[in-house]
Each structure stands twice: as C-alpha cells, then as structure tokens.
Backbone as JSON, one array per atom type, in Angstrom:
{
  "sequence": "MNRWLFWAAQHFAPAISLFTWENVWKKVVTGMDADPAELARGNEELEAAARVLDAHLATRTWLCGDALTLADFAVAAPLMYIERAKVPMAAYRNVLAWFERVQQLPAWRQTHAVW",
  "N": [[154.91, -155.24, -190.64], [156.15, -155.13, -193.19], [154.35, -155.62, -194.99], [152.49, -153.16, -195.02], [154.56, -151.47, -196.04], [154.83, -152.19, -198.39], [152.07, -151.96, -199.39], [152.03, -149.26, -199.2], [153.58, -148.23, -201.25], [152.25, -149.38, -203.33], [149.72, -148.62, -203.6], [148.69, -146.36, -201.55], [150.57, -144.08, -202.19], [151.12, -144.13, -204.95], [148.22, -143.11, -205.54], [147.82, -140.62, -203.83], [150.18, -139.28, -205.34], [148.89, -138.5, -207.32], [147.57, -136.18, -207.12], [149.32, -134.65, -205.95], [151.3, -134.06, -208.07], [149.46, -133.1, -210.15], [148.35, -130.71, -208.92], [150.35, -129.5, -207.51], [153.2, -129.64, -208.75], [153.09, -129.96, -211.71], [152.16, -127.28, -212.95], [154.39, -126.01, -212.51], [156.29, -127.75, -213.34], [155.33, -128.0, -216.32], [153.62, -126.01, -216.94], [150.91, -126.08, -217.16], [147.48, -126.47, -216.41], [145.9, -128.33, -213.7], [144.96, -131.53, -214.55], [141.33, -132.23, -214.86], [140.21, -134.85, -215.31], [142.27, -136.65, -214.48], [142.59, -136.08, -211.7], [140.11, -136.88, -211.11], [140.4, -139.34, -211.38], [142.18, -139.98, -209.39], [140.76, -139.53, -207.15], [139.28, -141.77, -207.16], [141.35, -143.79, -206.62], [142.31, -142.82, -204.31], [140.19, -143.0, -202.78], [139.39, -145.76, -202.33], [142.11, -146.76, -201.28], [142.21, -145.05, -198.98], [140.04, -145.6, -197.18], [141.06, -148.28, -196.57], [143.07, -147.67, -194.93], [142.0, -146.28, -193.36], [140.24, -147.55, -191.59], [141.8, -149.37, -190.57], [143.3, -148.04, -188.66], [141.15, -147.33, -186.77], [141.22, -148.56, -184.53], [143.76, -148.4, -183.29], [146.84, -146.67, -182.53], [149.03, -146.54, -183.95], [150.31, -148.12, -186.89], [151.56, -150.75, -186.94], [151.13, -152.74, -184.47], [151.5, -151.59, -180.95], [153.64, -149.77, -181.13], [155.43, -146.76, -183.08], [156.75, -147.41, -186.29], [158.67, -148.01, -188.98], [156.75, -148.04, -190.91], [154.73, -146.57, -190.4], [156.0, -143.7, -191.18], [156.66, -144.5, -194.01], [154.12, -144.92, -195.16], [152.98, -142.04, -193.95], [154.54, -140.43, -195.35], [153.96, -139.59, -198.24], [151.85, -137.91, -197.62], [153.11, -135.45, -197.27], [152.36, -133.13, -198.78], [149.79, -132.42, -198.05], [147.89, -130.48, -197.73], [148.83, -128.23, -199.84], [148.54, -130.05, -202.05], [145.91, -130.42, -202.21], [144.61, -132.83, -201.07], [141.91, -134.92, -200.95], [141.01, -135.7, -197.93], [139.33, -135.19, -195.93], [137.18, -137.02, -195.15], [138.21, -138.97, -193.86], [138.75, -139.57, -191.18], [140.4, -140.94, -189.05], [142.31, -141.38, -190.22], [143.61, -138.92, -190.56], [143.74, -138.13, -187.66], [145.93, -140.05, -186.9], [147.77, -139.38, -188.68], [148.22, -136.57, -187.81], [149.47, -137.16, -185.27], [151.75, -138.34, -186.18], [152.93, -136.14, -187.38], [153.66, -134.37, -185.18], [155.85, -135.79, -184.14], [159.46, -135.38, -183.41], [160.98, -136.15, -185.46], [159.8, -135.88, -187.84], [159.03, -133.4, -187.66], [161.39, -131.89, -187.96], [162.7, -132.62, -190.14], [160.32, -131.99, -192.22], [160.73, -129.36, -191.99], [162.68, -128.47, -193.6], [161.55, -128.62, -195.9]],
  "CA": [[155.43, -154.01, -191.22], [156.45, -155.21, -194.55], [152.86, -155.5, -195.86], [152.32, -151.88, -195.04], [155.41, -150.93, -196.97], [154.37, -152.64, -199.94], [150.68, -151.24, -199.59], [152.16, -147.58, -199.5], [154.49, -148.03, -202.42], [151.53, -149.96, -204.67], [148.22, -148.14, -203.49], [148.44, -145.23, -201.3], [151.65, -143.23, -202.72], [150.48, -143.57, -206.29], [146.86, -142.3, -205.49], [148.28, -139.22, -203.24], [150.84, -138.72, -206.15], [148.15, -138.18, -208.7], [147.11, -134.79, -206.64], [150.77, -134.02, -205.88], [151.47, -133.67, -209.69], [148.35, -132.26, -210.74], [147.98, -129.67, -207.95], [151.54, -128.72, -207.15], [154.23, -129.6, -209.61], [152.51, -130.03, -212.84], [152.08, -126.14, -213.54], [155.79, -125.39, -212.29], [157.17, -128.35, -214.83], [154.82, -128.05, -217.71], [152.82, -124.64, -217.18], [149.59, -126.76, -217.61], [146.82, -126.39, -215.39], [145.52, -129.76, -213.17], [143.71, -132.3, -215.44], [139.87, -132.91, -214.01], [140.31, -136.53, -215.48], [143.4, -137.28, -213.56], [141.98, -135.58, -210.26], [138.95, -137.58, -210.62], [141.07, -140.98, -211.14], [143.05, -139.79, -208.21], [139.91, -139.57, -205.87], [139.1, -143.24, -207.07], [142.44, -144.54, -206.3], [142.55, -142.33, -202.97], [138.94, -143.48, -201.93], [140.0, -147.35, -202.35], [143.33, -147.06, -200.17], [142.15, -144.45, -197.89], [139.17, -146.33, -196.72], [141.53, -149.49, -195.9], [143.86, -146.82, -194.06], [141.01, -145.51, -192.13], [139.47, -148.82, -191.24], [142.85, -150.2, -189.96], [143.35, -146.95, -187.74], [139.99, -146.91, -185.93], [141.33, -149.05, -183.2], [145.08, -148.38, -183.39], [147.56, -145.63, -182.38], [150.19, -146.54, -184.84], [150.0, -149.08, -188.02], [151.93, -151.93, -186.54], [151.28, -152.73, -182.99], [151.61, -150.22, -180.35], [154.8, -148.61, -181.31], [156.03, -146.36, -184.1], [157.67, -148.05, -186.95], [159.01, -147.44, -190.44], [155.88, -148.26, -191.9], [154.03, -145.07, -190.09], [156.75, -143.24, -191.73], [156.5, -144.74, -195.33], [152.71, -144.37, -195.39], [152.61, -140.91, -193.99], [155.37, -139.59, -196.43], [153.09, -139.15, -199.27], [150.87, -137.0, -197.25], [153.75, -134.32, -197.03], [151.95, -131.84, -199.29], [148.26, -132.78, -198.08], [147.15, -129.13, -198.08], [148.88, -127.87, -201.15], [148.09, -130.95, -203.13], [144.34, -130.72, -201.93], [144.25, -134.27, -201.12], [140.75, -134.85, -200.35], [141.27, -136.68, -196.78], [138.56, -134.9, -194.68], [136.27, -138.17, -194.85], [139.05, -140.07, -193.11], [139.17, -139.03, -189.48], [141.15, -142.08, -188.27], [143.69, -141.39, -190.79], [143.74, -137.59, -189.91], [144.24, -138.08, -186.49], [146.83, -140.7, -187.11], [149.0, -138.35, -189.42], [148.36, -135.65, -186.64], [150.38, -137.83, -184.4], [153.14, -138.25, -187.1], [153.3, -134.48, -187.84], [153.96, -134.1, -183.92], [157.15, -136.26, -183.94], [160.41, -134.7, -183.65], [161.8, -136.44, -186.88], [158.77, -135.39, -188.93], [158.82, -131.74, -187.8], [162.59, -131.53, -188.39], [162.55, -132.95, -191.68], [159.28, -130.98, -192.65], [160.82, -127.7, -191.78], [163.61, -128.3, -194.46], [161.04, -128.77, -197.11]],
  "C": [[155.62, -154.16, -192.82], [155.24, -154.87, -195.37], [152.58, -154.14, -195.9], [153.12, -150.9, -195.98], [154.95, -151.18, -198.08], [153.18, -151.89, -200.42], [151.02, -149.99, -199.94], [152.77, -147.44, -200.92], [153.14, -148.46, -203.72], [150.21, -149.29, -204.65], [148.33, -146.85, -203.16], [149.44, -144.29, -201.89], [151.03, -143.01, -204.13], [149.09, -142.82, -206.31], [147.35, -140.9, -205.01], [149.2, -138.57, -204.52], [150.39, -137.87, -207.34], [147.74, -136.58, -208.17], [148.21, -134.13, -206.45], [151.14, -133.35, -207.21], [150.69, -132.78, -210.1], [148.28, -130.83, -210.1], [149.17, -129.07, -207.49], [152.6, -128.68, -208.04], [153.86, -129.56, -211.02], [152.77, -128.35, -213.65], [153.62, -125.63, -213.51], [156.52, -126.31, -213.23], [156.74, -128.05, -215.96], [154.17, -126.63, -218.1], [151.61, -124.89, -217.51], [148.84, -126.69, -216.23], [146.66, -128.05, -214.78], [144.7, -130.0, -214.13], [142.45, -132.86, -214.92], [139.99, -134.24, -214.28], [141.25, -137.18, -214.48], [142.99, -137.01, -212.24], [140.81, -136.35, -210.14], [139.31, -139.06, -210.68], [141.66, -141.13, -209.71], [141.97, -140.17, -206.96], [139.35, -141.08, -206.01], [139.87, -143.86, -206.44], [142.37, -144.47, -204.77], [141.42, -143.15, -202.11], [139.42, -144.93, -201.63], [140.91, -147.44, -201.34], [143.13, -146.31, -198.93], [141.06, -145.23, -196.69], [139.83, -147.61, -195.97], [142.21, -148.88, -194.56], [143.04, -146.67, -192.81], [140.43, -146.62, -191.15], [140.6, -149.4, -190.24], [143.3, -149.49, -188.54], [142.41, -146.95, -186.87], [140.16, -147.43, -184.53], [142.79, -148.93, -182.96], [145.66, -146.78, -183.19], [148.44, -145.4, -183.45], [149.6, -147.88, -185.95], [150.21, -150.36, -187.62], [151.86, -151.98, -184.96], [151.04, -151.45, -182.18], [152.78, -149.31, -180.32], [154.77, -148.09, -182.73], [156.66, -147.35, -184.85], [157.87, -147.34, -187.94], [157.88, -147.4, -191.16], [154.88, -147.0, -191.52], [154.72, -144.06, -191.04], [156.73, -143.11, -193.33], [154.86, -144.39, -195.73], [152.23, -142.96, -195.09], [153.61, -139.89, -195.39], [154.57, -139.0, -197.56], [152.28, -137.79, -198.79], [151.69, -135.57, -196.83], [153.27, -133.09, -197.7], [150.34, -131.93, -199.34], [147.59, -131.61, -198.54], [147.7, -128.84, -199.52], [148.75, -128.63, -202.34], [146.49, -130.9, -203.23], [143.86, -132.08, -201.89], [143.38, -134.18, -200.41], [140.54, -136.01, -198.96], [140.26, -136.39, -195.86], [137.55, -135.95, -194.31], [137.14, -139.06, -193.95], [139.56, -139.72, -191.95], [140.15, -139.72, -188.93], [142.63, -141.62, -188.97], [144.46, -140.0, -190.77], [144.34, -137.35, -188.73], [145.44, -138.8, -186.13], [148.32, -139.78, -187.65], [149.14, -136.88, -188.58], [149.58, -135.92, -185.55], [151.62, -137.96, -184.95], [153.74, -137.12, -187.11], [153.77, -133.99, -186.33], [155.63, -134.63, -183.26], [158.15, -135.66, -184.36], [160.92, -134.78, -185.18], [161.27, -136.04, -187.83], [159.06, -133.78, -188.96], [160.14, -131.3, -188.24], [162.73, -131.61, -189.81], [161.76, -132.2, -192.55], [159.67, -129.51, -192.92], [161.82, -127.42, -192.98], [162.75, -128.15, -195.77], [159.87, -127.31, -197.08]]
}
C-alpha cells in the first residue's frame, strides 16, 4: 500500500494537477487561459503514469489485494475533477472502471457532494 501512496504523490497526482490547474483553476486565479505547452506536458506525464495504473488494474478490482484500502482513495483523489479538468483518461479503461467503483462508495459520494 505504501508504494501506491508514494507513487500517487510523485507521479499520478502531479500529472493530473497540471490539467486541474490549467483547465479549472488558472482562469479563476489569474484570469489567464490554459497554456497548450503545459497541457502537452501534462499529457506526457499522465500517459506514463496512467499506463502503469491501467496495467496494474487489468486483473484487479482494487489496488492492493482483494479489498479497498487507503491507496485506492489516495490514487483516486486527484481524479475528483476529471471532467471539469478535461483529464484525457479515455484510453485507460481499467482505470476508469476502477474509478467508477470508487465513485460508487458511500464515503466518496458523501465527500464529493460537498465539492
């Protein structure tokens, strides 16, 4: 589980945060539009990370073993704004199926409703 927590913090979350900043918050905070160069960098970083996650989830329901763990929430958290941030995840169907399972959890639904 610790490996996934560190992986999320060092690889997955930073890649997704580029999309969240550029497509959601940048205009609000700075008044500026998204930077195409930063979005391209985000695509490169996301592709590398999402391939790892998608391959891992090809044969699993949850990230660690057969049960939901903190790792699932840590990796899913950056995807909170997946639609608004226009995070290009369509190619990663195993990740999307897993994220759908996470989104159906009462803890996720109750927390997400606040935002």
